[in-house]
Structures are given as structure tokens and as C-alpha cells.
Backbone as numpy.savetxt, mean C-alpha at the origin, in Angstrom:
# Nx Ny Nz CAx CAy CAz Cx Cy Cz
7.10 -14.38 -46.80 7.19 -13.76 -45.57 7.85 -12.45 -45.52
9.07 -12.13 -46.11 9.81 -10.93 -46.20 8.83 -9.92 -46.47
7.72 -10.12 -47.34 6.99 -8.86 -47.73 5.80 -8.74 -46.67
5.55 -9.62 -45.88 4.79 -9.31 -44.74 5.55 -8.49 -43.49
6.74 -9.06 -43.48 7.49 -8.51 -42.30 7.61 -6.91 -42.69
8.01 -6.70 -44.01 8.37 -5.28 -44.58 6.93 -4.44 -44.31
6.01 -5.09 -44.61 4.63 -4.30 -44.27 4.53 -3.87 -42.77
4.93 -4.90 -41.95 4.72 -4.79 -40.54 5.76 -3.47 -40.05
6.90 -3.53 -40.45 8.04 -2.81 -40.20 7.58 -1.19 -40.66
6.95 -1.04 -41.72 6.55 0.13 -42.28 5.41 0.77 -41.31
4.76 0.07 -40.61 3.51 0.19 -39.71 4.18 0.93 -38.34
5.29 0.73 -38.07 6.04 0.85 -36.80 6.24 2.28 -36.61
5.81 3.32 -35.63 5.93 4.71 -35.94 7.46 5.08 -35.73
8.38 3.94 -35.14 9.76 4.46 -35.04 10.28 4.28 -36.40
9.80 3.59 -37.35 10.42 3.24 -38.57 9.52 4.06 -39.72
8.64 5.01 -39.39 7.65 5.60 -40.51 8.31 6.42 -41.42
9.47 6.97 -41.12 10.21 7.91 -42.04 11.69 7.38 -42.38
11.89 6.11 -42.30 13.17 5.70 -42.64 13.14 5.30 -44.16
14.56 5.17 -44.58 14.61 4.99 -45.98 14.24 3.57 -46.48
13.64 3.22 -47.56 13.16 1.77 -47.92 14.19 0.90 -47.82
15.39 1.18 -48.01 16.46 0.24 -48.07 16.80 -0.26 -46.48
16.50 0.49 -45.54 16.68 0.12 -44.22 15.57 -0.73 -43.78
14.45 -0.60 -44.26 13.35 -1.40 -43.99 13.62 -3.03 -44.67
14.10 -2.79 -45.78 14.63 -4.14 -46.46 15.77 -4.72 -45.61
16.82 -3.83 -45.23 17.78 -4.66 -44.25 17.23 -5.01 -43.14
16.30 -4.56 -42.47 15.62 -5.04 -41.17 14.80 -6.23 -41.59
14.27 -6.31 -42.67 13.30 -7.24 -42.88 14.13 -8.60 -43.11
15.20 -8.66 -43.49 16.24 -9.72 -44.11 16.77 -10.26 -42.71
17.07 -9.32 -41.80 17.93 -9.59 -40.58 16.87 -10.19 -39.39
15.61 -9.85 -39.60 14.41 -9.99 -38.50 14.38 -11.41 -38.26
14.31 -12.13 -37.01 14.23 -13.53 -36.93 12.78 -13.54 -35.91
11.78 -14.36 -36.38 10.28 -14.45 -35.86 10.61 -15.52 -34.84
9.66 -14.91 -33.85 9.72 -15.67 -32.60 8.13 -16.02 -31.93
7.68 -17.04 -31.73 6.35 -16.75 -30.88 6.40 -17.54 -29.57
5.72 -16.82 -28.64 5.61 -17.24 -27.21 4.34 -17.54 -26.75
4.16 -18.27 -25.78 2.82 -18.76 -25.40 2.69 -17.77 -23.96
1.40 -17.99 -23.55 1.19 -17.05 -22.36 1.88 -17.63 -21.19
2.55 -16.75 -20.59 3.50 -16.93 -19.37 5.00 -17.42 -19.55
5.18 -17.28 -20.96 6.41 -17.84 -21.37 7.45 -16.67 -21.27
8.67 -16.82 -20.93 9.46 -15.68 -20.53 10.39 -15.26 -21.95
10.25 -14.06 -22.07 10.78 -13.67 -23.52 12.35 -12.99 -23.01
12.38 -12.52 -21.88 13.55 -11.77 -21.46 13.68 -12.19 -19.88
14.86 -12.64 -19.43 14.88 -13.12 -17.97 15.84 -12.03 -17.34
15.11 -11.56 -16.13 15.96 -10.63 -15.37 17.20 -11.10 -15.20
18.41 -10.27 -15.16 19.79 -10.68 -14.75 20.43 -11.70 -15.87
19.76 -11.73 -16.82 20.43 -12.72 -17.99 21.16 -11.57 -18.81
22.02 -12.23 -19.57 22.80 -11.28 -20.64 22.26 -11.39 -21.85
22.07 -10.44 -22.51 21.49 -10.41 -23.82 21.55 -9.19 -24.68
21.75 -9.23 -25.86 22.05 -7.86 -26.70 21.03 -8.00 -27.91
19.87 -8.44 -27.70 19.03 -8.35 -29.03 17.78 -7.41 -28.65
17.30 -6.84 -29.65 15.94 -5.92 -29.29 14.76 -6.73 -30.08
13.70 -6.44 -29.42 12.31 -7.17 -30.07 11.42 -6.25 -30.45
10.60 -6.53 -31.64 9.41 -5.84 -31.94 8.24 -6.70 -31.78
7.44 -6.03 -30.98 6.18 -6.88 -30.70 5.24 -6.74 -31.99
4.97 -7.92 -32.67 4.03 -7.89 -33.88 2.54 -8.23 -33.46
2.31 -9.16 -32.65 1.00 -9.62 -32.02 1.05 -10.03 -30.84
0.01 -9.60 -29.96 -0.03 -10.00 -28.44 0.60 -9.15 -27.68
0.80 -9.30 -26.51 1.21 -8.39 -25.56 2.22 -9.12 -24.42
2.97 -8.14 -23.80 3.84 -8.66 -22.94 3.99 -7.78 -21.66
4.24 -8.40 -20.59 4.40 -7.54 -19.06 6.02 -7.46 -18.93
6.12 -6.47 -18.35 7.60 -5.95 -18.01 7.53 -6.04 -16.43
8.30 -6.98 -15.43 8.38 -6.90 -14.04 9.59 -7.01 -13.67
9.77 -6.82 -12.18 11.06 -6.61 -11.80 10.76 -7.33 -10.19
11.75 -8.35 -9.89 11.65 -9.00 -8.94 10.90 -10.09 -8.97
10.36 -10.98 -7.83 9.61 -11.99 -7.68 8.94 -12.19 -6.66
7.94 -13.28 -6.59 7.19 -13.34 -5.25 6.37 -12.27 -4.74
6.66 -11.90 -3.45 5.80 -10.78 -2.88 6.43 -9.51 -3.19
7.77 -9.51 -3.76 8.45 -8.18 -4.10 8.38 -7.98 -5.50
7.50 -8.42 -6.28 7.20 -8.70 -7.52 6.47 -7.17 -7.89
7.22 -6.40 -8.74 6.83 -5.03 -9.35 6.42 -5.02 -10.68
5.18 -4.76 -11.17 4.91 -4.60 -12.51 5.32 -3.20 -13.21
6.02 -3.10 -14.16 6.63 -2.02 -14.51 5.87 -1.41 -15.86
5.53 -2.42 -16.56 4.65 -1.99 -17.78 4.21 -2.92 -18.54
3.33 -2.57 -19.56 2.60 -3.58 -20.40 2.79 -3.20 -21.75
3.55 -3.76 -22.64 3.74 -3.54 -23.93 2.93 -4.44 -24.92
2.61 -3.61 -26.19 1.81 -4.57 -27.07 2.33 -3.95 -28.34
1.46 -4.44 -29.61 2.00 -4.42 -30.95 2.64 -3.04 -31.19
3.64 -3.00 -32.13 4.46 -1.79 -32.21 5.48 -1.52 -31.53
5.41 -1.98 -30.22 6.48 -1.53 -29.11 7.73 -2.32 -29.21
9.04 -1.72 -29.05 10.25 -2.26 -28.72 10.55 -2.86 -27.42
11.14 -3.79 -27.04 11.47 -4.29 -25.97 12.81 -4.88 -26.08
13.47 -4.84 -24.91 14.82 -5.29 -24.87 16.01 -4.14 -25.44
15.89 -3.04 -25.60 16.51 -1.98 -26.24 17.56 -1.52 -25.45
17.51 -1.81 -24.08 18.67 -1.27 -23.11 19.77 -2.37 -23.56
19.63 -3.58 -23.74 20.71 -4.66 -24.08 21.77 -4.03 -25.09
21.20 -3.12 -25.90 21.86 -2.91 -27.02 23.09 -1.88 -26.72
22.83 -1.20 -25.60 23.64 0.11 -25.18 24.45 -0.12 -23.96
24.26 -1.18 -23.22 25.02 -1.61 -22.18 25.18 -3.03 -21.98
26.27 -3.53 -21.35 26.77 -4.98 -21.24 26.15 -5.43 -19.89
25.52 -4.87 -19.06 24.99 -5.26 -17.88 23.70 -6.23 -17.94
23.65 -7.07 -17.01 22.38 -7.87 -17.05 21.29 -7.29 -17.22
20.22 -8.10 -17.87 19.13 -7.31 -18.24 18.21 -7.02 -16.82
17.68 -5.83 -16.91 17.18 -5.11 -15.70 15.76 -5.90 -15.10
15.04 -6.40 -16.14 13.82 -6.88 -15.76 13.39 -7.95 -16.51
12.23 -8.81 -16.01 11.63 -9.87 -16.73 10.60 -9.63 -17.64
10.62 -9.96 -18.85 9.44 -9.86 -19.87 8.67 -11.17 -20.05
7.54 -11.19 -19.79 6.81 -12.41 -20.00 5.36 -12.18 -20.90
5.18 -13.05 -21.72 4.13 -13.12 -22.76 2.74 -13.17 -21.81
1.88 -12.21 -22.23 0.58 -12.19 -21.45 -0.37 -13.15 -22.19
-0.08 -13.21 -23.60 -0.94 -14.14 -24.32 -0.25 -14.66 -25.58
-0.80 -15.31 -26.51 -0.01 -15.69 -27.65 0.85 -14.51 -28.21
2.14 -14.30 -28.33 2.69 -13.39 -28.65 3.73 -13.48 -29.98
3.69 -12.66 -30.83 4.69 -12.80 -31.90 5.52 -11.60 -31.97
6.87 -12.00 -31.98 7.89 -11.08 -31.78 8.89 -11.35 -33.05
9.50 -10.06 -33.53 10.59 -9.89 -34.57 11.88 -9.70 -33.63
12.91 -10.42 -33.67 14.27 -10.29 -32.97 15.19 -9.76 -33.77
15.99 -8.80 -33.25 16.91 -8.18 -34.03 18.25 -8.05 -33.20
19.57 -8.60 -33.75 20.66 -8.81 -32.89 21.44 -7.60 -32.87
22.23 -7.49 -31.83 23.18 -6.21 -31.87 23.98 -5.96 -33.07
24.57 -7.05 -33.56 25.51 -6.85 -34.72 24.60 -6.47 -36.10
23.40 -6.97 -36.31 22.71 -6.52 -37.33 22.21 -5.10 -37.24
21.77 -4.70 -36.02 21.15 -3.47 -35.92 22.22 -2.29 -36.09
23.54 -2.79 -35.73 24.75 -1.76 -35.83 24.90 -1.64 -37.24
24.98 -2.50 -38.25 25.04 -2.50 -39.64 23.99 -1.52 -40.27
22.68 -1.71 -39.75 21.59 -0.83 -40.25 21.82 0.73 -39.81
22.25 0.70 -38.36 22.45 2.09 -38.08 23.76 2.99 -38.92
24.56 2.25 -39.33 25.59 2.93 -40.00 24.88 3.36 -41.42
23.92 2.79 -41.71 22.93 3.39 -43.21 22.16 4.61 -42.73
21.49 4.36 -41.61 20.40 5.29 -41.32 20.71 5.55 -39.50
21.64 6.63 -39.52 22.00 7.20 -38.10 20.47 7.87 -37.57
19.57 8.23 -38.15 18.46 8.77 -37.69 17.68 7.50 -36.83
17.86 6.36 -37.37 17.07 5.27 -36.63 17.57 5.16 -35.27
18.99 5.13 -34.92 19.50 5.25 -33.85 19.26 6.44 -32.94
19.08 7.50 -33.47 18.57 8.60 -32.84 17.17 8.44 -32.18
16.30 7.82 -33.02 14.85 7.57 -32.72 14.98 6.49 -31.36
15.64 5.39 -31.63 15.91 4.54 -30.59 16.32 5.24 -29.23
17.31 5.90 -29.38 17.84 6.66 -28.13 16.52 7.64 -27.50
15.86 8.19 -28.50 14.76 9.16 -27.80 13.61 8.26 -27.20
13.44 7.22 -27.77 12.41 6.34 -27.39 12.91 5.64 -25.95
13.95 5.41 -25.81 14.65 4.98 -24.46 14.64 5.96 -23.64
14.87 7.30 -24.03 15.04 8.49 -23.18 13.41 8.79 -22.38
12.47 8.54 -23.52 11.07 8.79 -22.99 10.78 7.87 -22.08
11.09 6.46 -22.18 10.74 5.69 -21.43 11.39 5.73 -19.87
12.64 6.08 -19.79 13.17 6.46 -18.59 12.67 7.65 -17.78
12.17 8.56 -18.60 11.58 9.67 -18.04 10.00 9.19 -17.54
9.48 8.29 -18.30 8.20 7.92 -17.76 8.35 6.97 -16.42
9.42 6.40 -16.15 9.73 5.45 -15.37 10.23 6.42 -14.16
10.82 7.51 -14.24 11.46 8.58 -13.44 10.02 9.13 -12.81
9.05 9.53 -13.79 7.83 10.26 -13.24 6.93 9.17 -12.46
6.93 7.94 -12.81 6.00 6.84 -12.26 6.77 6.64 -10.74
8.27 6.62 -10.66 8.65 6.47 -9.41 8.40 7.50 -8.55
8.45 8.74 -9.27 8.23 10.03 -8.19 6.55 10.12 -7.51
5.66 9.57 -8.76 4.34 9.29 -8.16 4.12 8.36 -7.28
4.85 7.18 -7.36 4.73 6.23 -6.30 5.40 6.58 -4.89
6.37 7.34 -5.09 7.06 7.90 -3.79 6.10 8.91 -2.89
5.59 9.73 -3.78 4.68 10.69 -3.23 3.61 10.13 -2.66
2.86 8.95 -3.41 1.68 8.42 -2.68 2.24 7.47 -1.64
3.30 6.90 -1.41 3.67 6.19 -0.33 3.98 7.17 0.78
4.49 8.62 0.54 4.82 9.33 1.49 3.64 9.83 2.13
2.48 10.04 1.24 1.20 10.63 1.80 0.45 9.41 2.53
0.48 8.07 2.12 0.14 7.09 3.01 0.78 7.10 4.26
2.08 7.23 4.35 2.82 7.28 5.58 2.58 8.29 6.44
2.13 9.59 5.95 1.76 10.67 6.65 0.41 10.31 7.35
-0.47 9.64 6.47 -1.81 9.41 6.95 -1.82 8.29 8.18
-0.81 7.68 7.90 -0.73 6.40 8.88 -0.19 7.07 10.24
0.87 8.03 10.14 1.48 8.71 11.20 0.45 9.53 11.80
-0.53 10.01 11.26 -1.54 10.90 11.86 -2.46 10.11 12.71
-2.90 8.96 11.85 -3.69 8.15 12.67 -3.27 7.50 13.83
-1.80 7.12 13.82 -1.04 6.78 14.98 -1.03 7.62 16.26
-0.87 9.06 15.82 -0.86 10.10 16.84 -2.19 10.24 17.43
-3.32 10.27 16.40 -4.71 10.41 17.10 -4.88 9.39 17.86
-4.60 7.87 17.60 -4.70 6.72 18.33 -4.23 6.52 19.78
-2.81 7.46 19.68 -2.06 7.55 20.96 -2.70 8.58 21.71
-3.16 9.67 21.07 -3.83 10.58 21.94 -5.15 10.25 22.49
-5.86 9.48 21.76 -7.20 8.84 22.41 -6.84 7.87 23.61
-5.62 7.04 23.34 -5.29 5.97 24.48 -4.85 6.81 25.65
-4.05 8.09 25.53 -3.67 8.95 26.59 -4.71 9.29 27.45
-5.89 9.87 26.69 -7.12 10.31 26.94 -7.86 9.29 27.71
-7.92 8.14 27.25 -8.64 7.12 27.93 -7.97 6.50 29.23
-6.70 6.72 29.11 -5.92 6.32 30.51 -6.21 7.34 31.52
-6.10 8.65 31.16 -6.38 9.69 32.00 -7.71 9.57 32.69
-8.74 9.24 31.71 -10.19 9.18 32.26 -10.38 7.91 33.26
-9.83 7.00 32.69 -9.70 5.86 33.78 -9.13 5.73 35.16
-8.14 6.95 35.08 -7.37 7.36 36.52 -8.54 8.14 37.28
-8.96 9.15 36.50 -9.84 9.90 37.04 -11.13 9.30 37.64
-11.56 8.28 36.81 -12.70 7.61 37.34 -12.41 6.71 38.61
-11.04 6.05 38.41 -10.71 5.17 39.64 -10.62 6.13 40.77
-10.06 7.49 40.76 -10.15 8.45 41.87 -11.52 8.93 42.49
-12.38 8.96 41.45 -13.65 9.23 41.93 -14.38 8.04 42.60
-14.01 6.78 42.10 -14.52 5.56 42.74 -14.03 5.50 44.30
-12.70 5.86 44.54 -12.20 5.71 45.87 -12.80 6.93 46.72
-13.13 7.96 45.94 -13.40 9.17 46.73 -15.02 8.77 47.23
-15.85 8.26 46.25 -17.30 7.67 46.53 -17.07 6.72 47.66
-16.21 5.58 47.71 -16.31 4.64 48.78 -15.91 5.38 50.07
-15.09 6.60 50.06 -14.72 7.06 51.31 -15.76 7.85 51.93
-16.88 8.30 50.84 -17.98 8.99 51.55 -18.98 7.88 52.01
-19.09 6.89 51.69 -19.85 5.75 52.11 -19.14 5.16 53.50
-20.11 4.88 54.41 -19.63 4.44 55.85 -19.18 2.92 55.78
-17.87 2.73 56.25 -17.56 1.35 56.60 -17.59 0.72 57.89
-18.17 1.60 58.78 -18.46 0.99 60.15 -19.64 1.68 60.66
-20.54 0.89 61.43 -21.88 1.24 61.74 -21.97 1.15 63.19
-22.95 2.15 63.85 -23.07 1.92 65.28 -23.37 0.84 65.85
-22.83 0.25 67.14 -23.32 -0.82 67.78 -24.59 -0.71 68.59
-25.46 -1.25 68.03 -27.01 -1.12 68.58 -27.26 -2.49 69.01
-27.63 -2.69 70.39 -28.06 -3.73 70.84 -29.22 -4.24 70.16
-29.32 -5.62 69.86 -30.42 -6.21 69.10 -30.35 -6.14 67.66
-29.44 -5.30 67.02 -29.35 -5.10 65.63 -28.04 -5.57 65.09
-28.28 -6.18 63.95 -26.92 -6.41 63.09 -26.94 -5.46 61.72
-26.12 -4.66 61.56 -26.22 -3.68 60.43 -24.91 -3.82 59.55
-25.29 -4.06 58.13 -24.19 -4.27 57.26 -24.78 -3.78 55.79
-23.80 -3.08 55.10 -24.30 -2.62 53.99 -23.09 -2.65 52.82
-23.41 -2.67 51.72 -22.38 -2.66 50.56 -22.76 -2.11 49.23
-22.16 -1.18 48.61 -22.48 -0.82 47.26 -21.59 -1.24 46.04
-22.25 -2.15 45.02 -21.58 -2.51 43.83 -22.00 -1.73 42.91
-21.37 -0.52 42.05 -22.06 0.28 41.28 -22.00 -0.73 39.84
-22.81 -0.25 39.06 -22.82 -1.00 37.74 -21.66 -0.65 36.78
-21.11 0.52 36.94 -19.99 1.10 36.36 -18.66 1.51 37.46
-18.00 2.20 36.78 -16.83 2.61 37.88 -17.45 3.44 39.10
-18.34 4.22 39.11 -19.15 4.86 39.90 -20.49 4.86 39.71
-21.34 5.14 40.90 -22.74 5.16 40.56 -23.29 6.04 41.60
-24.68 5.86 41.79 -25.51 6.74 42.57 -26.04 6.24 43.98
-25.60 5.10 44.22 -25.87 4.41 45.67 -25.38 5.28 46.74
-26.11 5.56 47.80 -25.77 6.05 49.01 -26.61 5.37 50.29
-25.77 5.30 51.44 -26.64 4.49 52.50 -25.76 5.28 53.77
-26.44 5.24 55.01 -25.63 5.78 56.21 -26.59 5.25 57.35
-26.11 4.91 58.63 -26.78 4.57 59.81 -26.52 5.69 60.77
-27.59 6.39 61.22 -27.28 7.53 61.96 -27.89 7.34 63.52
-27.38 7.23 64.49 -27.79 7.15 65.76 -28.59 8.33 66.28
-29.76 8.26 66.73 -30.69 9.44 66.87 -30.87 9.59 68.67
-30.20 8.64 69.33 -30.48 8.69 70.77 -31.96 8.33 71.14
-31.77 8.02 72.52 -33.10 7.50 73.07 -33.61 6.19 72.42
-32.71 5.47 72.21 -33.04 4.12 71.18 -33.44 4.20 69.97
-33.20 5.31 69.52 -33.59 5.39 67.93 -32.40 5.37 66.98
-32.60 5.13 65.80 -31.66 5.23 64.74 -32.22 5.38 63.51
-31.47 6.25 62.67 -32.05 6.70 61.44 -31.28 5.88 60.33
-32.08 5.32 59.32 -31.57 4.47 58.22 -31.81 5.32 57.10
-30.39 5.61 56.27 -30.80 6.39 54.97 -30.23 5.34 53.57
-31.11 5.26 53.00 -30.87 4.52 51.67 -31.35 5.21 50.63
-30.53 5.64 49.54 -30.84 6.47 48.47 -30.15 5.85 47.12
-31.03 6.12 45.96 -30.31 5.53 44.75 -30.70 6.93 43.75
-29.71 7.60 43.24 -29.70 8.59 42.39 -30.09 7.92 41.05
-30.90 8.58 40.22 -31.34 7.88 38.90 -30.17 7.95 37.81
-30.13 7.11 37.23 -28.85 6.91 36.08 -27.79 6.38 36.71
-26.66 6.20 35.94 -25.57 5.61 36.49 -24.17 6.43 35.91
-23.03 6.05 36.33 -21.77 7.00 36.16 -21.69 8.29 36.81
-20.91 8.80 36.18 -20.31 10.24 36.67 -21.45 11.07 37.25
-22.41 11.44 36.29 -23.47 12.40 36.73 -24.15 11.67 38.05
-24.47 10.68 38.18 -25.22 9.98 39.25 -24.19 10.30 40.44
-23.12 9.94 40.25 -21.97 9.99 41.39 -21.90 11.31 42.04
-21.97 12.21 41.12 -21.79 13.65 41.59 -22.87 14.07 42.38
-24.11 13.79 41.64 -25.37 14.27 42.47 -25.49 13.52 43.79
-25.08 12.30 43.88 -24.98 11.61 45.26 -24.05 12.29 46.24
-22.96 12.61 45.68 -22.13 13.25 46.57 -22.70 14.53 47.13
-23.59 15.17 46.27 -24.08 16.54 46.79 -25.13 16.35 48.00
């Protein structure tokens, strides 16, 4: 088993140039773990000071839970996880779960300290990797914030356009209401009292305004003029032509 672990460690880019005795030391202190799909490797807010090397399978790094769950990263063979616990005593920042059957090698803080005294360059590489990941996280956060800002700007623009359309619609409705009342004022609401005749009329436009027109005009000597007109089409064009 030690021979297999040494072979695995030699293939890790982080350990590609370390001394053979460091590989030997790491192989002796490595503790093998297996995780089933969905099983938690590291729990957010838990205290831990171990670092893990993924040998087989993959894990997902997440922050929060439920509707506030954020997927931070996916790690696979050759990746290290839990390295932050080696440099700070704070609770774990994120949760790490196995996505499939996953094989890990665990290294405790005390074991790694003894290895780092033999090979300081290994510590330098771990810190460099950590710095790179933090930079990636910062860049991703900036990208996410930029995208969110663009979405907010688009939403704000759409809201402005919708508000302008609503104001325009309300203005048009007021103008149409004025036109309707003006049109009603053009149509007579009282008719001449002519013996033997009962005269009544009403206009009900299909839209706010229409092209109907009527009038009753006394012509004298027992005669009366009846006017009934309907301008073709509906709406404002017909109403304007009717007014003419």
C-alpha cells in the first residue's frame, strides 16, 4: 500500500520536485479514506486542521444551504482540499461533499509541520496554490458582481421603459376620454318637439370614440331634416372625420 501511495504522491504536480524522503514521509503519515456519493468530507463551520489529497473521484465545494446554496468549485484527482485549516484556527469556510465514490488521503497538521521542516519549498508551494485559489475566487466574485450589476441595469432599464409606456398609456387614455366627451358634446341630447313624432337617439361606439353622427333639424312649414351618418372605420380617425 505504501508503494502505491508513493506512486500517487509522485504524480501530484505540487510534489513533482520534492525530495524522495519527503514523499516517503508523506506516504507514512497519509491516512486513506473512502466517501460515498453525497457524503460530507468537510462540514462548513466545523473545526478541522487536516488537508486532503483527492486520489480518485471528485468533490463539490459549496457555501450555505437550501435556497442560499452557492457552488464554489469542483475538485478532482490530484487536487488538495481543506488546506485553509492548516493556516487558520477559524471554522471551516465551506462544505465539501463527494460527488461520486471518492478516495482521499488525509494529512494532519502535526504530520505536515514535520514534513515542512524538512522541505520548506513544499510549504511555499501550498501557500502559492492557496493564493492562486483565492485569486480565482476573487476574480469569480468580481465576474459574478459584474454580471449581477448588468442584470440589475437591464432590469432597471426595462422598468423605466415599462413606466414610460404606462405613463404614455395613461396619457392616451385621458386624451381618448377627452375626445369621447367632446364627441358626445357634438351629438345633440335634446330634439325638437314636433307634434306626432317621438324622436330619440343614442350612440354607443365600439371603442372609446367612433364615427357615428346624427341630428334632427327643424326646416319649418311642418318639415324636419333627419341626419344619420356613419364614418367608415373606428377609433380616432373616424371620430376626427365625423367632427369635420
